[in-house]
C-alpha positions as CSV (number, residue, x, y, z in Angstrom):
1,X,71.1,-63.2,-17.2
2,X,72.0,-63.6,-13.6
3,X,69.4,-64.3,-10.9
4,X,71.7,-63.1,-8.1
5,X,71.4,-59.5,-6.8
6,X,74.4,-57.3,-7.4
7,X,75.3,-56.3,-3.9
8,X,79.1,-56.2,-3.9
9,X,80.1,-54.6,-7.2
10,X,83.7,-53.8,-8.2
11,X,84.2,-50.2,-9.1
12,X,87.3,-49.4,-11.1
13,X,88.2,-45.8,-12.0
14,X,91.1,-45.0,-14.3
15,X,92.3,-48.6,-14.0
16,X,92.3,-48.6,-10.2
17,X,90.0,-50.7,-8.1
18,X,88.2,-48.4,-5.7
19,X,87.3,-49.3,-2.1
20,X,83.7,-48.3,-1.6
21,X,81.4,-48.4,1.4
22,X,79.1,-51.4,1.1
23,X,75.6,-50.8,-0.3
24,X,76.5,-47.3,-1.5
25,X,77.1,-47.9,-5.3
26,X,74.4,-46.6,-7.7
27,X,74.4,-45.6,-11.4
28,X,72.3,-44.1,-14.1
29,X,72.5,-45.6,-17.6
30,X,72.4,-42.2,-19.3
31,X,69.5,-43.2,-21.7
32,X,67.9,-39.8,-21.0
33,X,64.3,-38.8,-20.3
34,X,61.4,-39.2,-22.7
35,X,58.1,-37.5,-22.8
36,X,54.8,-38.1,-24.4
37,X,52.5,-35.4,-25.7
38,X,49.1,-35.4,-27.4
39,X,48.2,-33.7,-30.5
40,X,44.8,-33.3,-32.2
41,X,44.3,-35.5,-35.2
42,X,41.0,-33.8,-36.3
43,X,37.5,-35.1,-36.0
44,X,37.7,-35.5,-32.3
45,X,40.7,-37.8,-32.6
46,X,44.1,-37.5,-30.9
47,X,47.4,-39.1,-31.3
48,X,50.5,-39.3,-29.1
49,X,53.9,-38.0,-30.0
50,X,56.9,-39.5,-28.3
51,X,60.1,-37.6,-27.9
52,X,63.6,-38.0,-26.4
53,X,65.2,-35.2,-24.4
54,X,68.8,-35.7,-25.5
55,X,70.0,-33.0,-23.1
56,X,69.5,-35.6,-20.3
57,X,71.6,-38.4,-22.0
58,X,74.2,-38.4,-19.3
59,X,75.2,-41.3,-17.1
60,X,75.9,-41.1,-13.4
61,X,78.0,-43.1,-11.0
62,X,77.5,-42.6,-7.3
63,X,79.2,-44.2,-4.3
64,X,80.7,-43.5,-0.9
65,X,84.2,-44.0,0.3
66,X,85.5,-44.1,3.8
67,X,87.4,-40.9,4.8
68,X,91.0,-42.2,4.6
69,X,93.8,-39.9,3.4
70,X,94.3,-42.1,0.3
71,X,90.6,-41.9,-0.6
72,X,90.6,-38.2,-0.2
73,X,93.5,-37.9,-2.7
74,X,91.7,-40.2,-5.2
75,X,88.7,-37.9,-5.1
76,X,90.9,-34.8,-5.5
77,X,92.6,-36.4,-8.5
78,X,89.2,-37.3,-10.2
79,X,88.0,-33.7,-9.7
80,X,91.2,-32.3,-11.2
81,X,90.9,-34.7,-14.2
82,X,87.8,-32.9,-15.4
83,X,85.8,-35.1,-17.8
84,X,88.6,-37.5,-18.6
85,X,87.9,-40.2,-16.0
86,X,86.8,-43.7,-17.1
87,X,84.9,-46.1,-14.8
88,X,83.5,-49.6,-14.8
89,X,81.1,-51.3,-12.5
90,X,81.0,-55.1,-12.5
91,X,79.6,-57.9,-10.5
92,X,77.2,-60.9,-10.6
93,X,76.7,-60.8,-14.3
94,X,76.7,-57.0,-14.6
95,X,79.2,-55.0,-16.5
96,X,78.9,-51.2,-17.3
97,X,81.5,-48.9,-18.7
98,X,81.4,-45.1,-18.2
99,X,83.6,-42.6,-20.2
100,X,84.0,-38.9,-20.0
101,X,83.2,-39.0,-16.3
102,X,83.6,-35.9,-14.1
103,X,82.8,-34.8,-10.6
104,X,80.7,-31.7,-11.1
105,X,80.0,-30.8,-7.5
106,X,82.4,-29.7,-4.8
107,X,82.5,-33.0,-3.0
108,X,82.4,-33.0,0.8
109,X,84.7,-34.9,3.2
110,X,83.2,-35.8,6.6
111,X,86.1,-36.0,9.1
112,X,84.4,-38.0,11.8
113,X,84.9,-41.6,13.1
114,X,82.1,-42.8,10.8
115,X,82.7,-40.2,8.0
116,X,82.4,-40.9,4.3
117,X,83.1,-39.1,1.1
118,X,80.1,-39.2,-1.2
119,X,81.1,-39.2,-4.8
120,X,78.9,-38.4,-7.8
121,X,80.3,-38.5,-11.3
122,X,78.5,-37.6,-14.5
123,X,79.5,-38.4,-18.1
124,X,78.7,-40.1,-21.4
125,X,75.9,-42.8,-21.5
126,X,77.0,-46.1,-20.2
127,X,78.2,-48.8,-22.5
């Protein structure tokens, strides 16, 4: 296990290293959400019941790109690919793979001097 913060990860989507805005990369593992409920066990006793909400077992990969024409075309391609995109995030001892990734929202392109393209992909749980 590395004791160095992961601050400059490498993001690869569909075998292409993606230039990302520093400090913008985030991900969700896709392990889903859990809940705890209480049921009566009789005689004034209770017990807890743990459950997994498998509907929430989706990973997420979020990052921002600078608004270059090449980056806009990359984002358009990922959107067109539907849920066939594959991504990896690596750096400082970290390695995560994401399959079945799709851009579900209609991403926005800010055409200003400091504009960015926020990307959010959703897919299968991370490996």
